[in-house]
N, C-alpha and C positions, 0 to 999 in steps of 0.2 A: 524410414524408420521414425523420424520426427513427425512426419505428416500423419502416420498411423497413430502415434501416441496422442497427438493433438486431437484427432478425430475421436479417439476413445474417451479422452478427458474433456471434450467440448462442453458438456453440460456443467461440469465442475468448474471449468475455467470461467464460464459465464456467471455462475453463481458467485464465485469468489470476487469477480470484478464488480458485480452488482453490490455485494456487501461493502467493498471498498468505496464505491461511489456514494453510498449512503452516509459515509462519514463526512460531515461538513468541515473539511480541513482548511478553514480560513484562518489566517494569522490573527492572533489575539495577544495583546500585551500580557506578559506574565512575570510575576515576581518569584515564581517557583523555579529554582535553578535546574530542576530535573525536567522541566517542561518549558524551555525558553521561548517557544513560539505559541504557547497556549495548550489547553487540554485537547482540543479537536485535532490539531496537527499531531500531537503526541499519540492520540488514539489511532490515527492512521498509520503512524510509524510502528506502533506496537502490533497493530493488526498484521502488517506486512511481515514484520520480523517473526511473529508467531506462525504465520502461514509458511514462511520459508523454513522455519525449524520443523514444522510438521511434515514438510516434504523432504526432510533429510539434509537441509543446508545448515552450515554453521552461520550463526548470526551475531551481529555486534551492534549495540546501541551506543553511540558516542555522545554521552552526556545530553541526550535529547536533541542535539543539533543535527544529527544524521545517523544513518545506520546502513548496514550492508549485509547481504547474504552471499555466501560463497560455497563452492563445492569443488573437491579435488585437492591436489597437492602439486607443488612445483610448477613445471611447465604445462601441466594439465589442469591448472586452477581456472575456474570460471567464477567471476565475481559479477554481481548485479547491483547496480546503483541507479537511482532515479529520484524524482521528487514527487511528493504526494500532496503538496499544498495547492490550493486553488484560489482564484480571485473571488472576492465577494460576489454572491449570486445576483444581486441587483433585482430589478423588477421585470414584469412582462414575460414571464415564462409560460409556454403552452402547457408544459408538464412540470411538476415540482422538481427542482434541480438535484435534490439529494434523495431521490426515491427510485424504486424500480419502475421501469416502463417497458412494456412488451408491445412490440409492433403487431 
């Protein structure tokens, strides 16, 4: 069942992953208490929370420090957490690091 869903949603999954990759979520010092790690990391966090919400998950942004999406209740609760920040891109890329690239 999951395999079939993934196959049906394959193009959408790729599109959403590409959109996330295009956000240069590199740490930046910030004096904004709502964006403690800078605008780009906040943009990535908001992107994922909005995506989760659009897919029917409950979402929570915890003061810009982290967020999570969840679905279900009690023993059937599924929660998803991860990190969205990346190291600075550096030099010598064959392809631009925050762009779509098709093989």
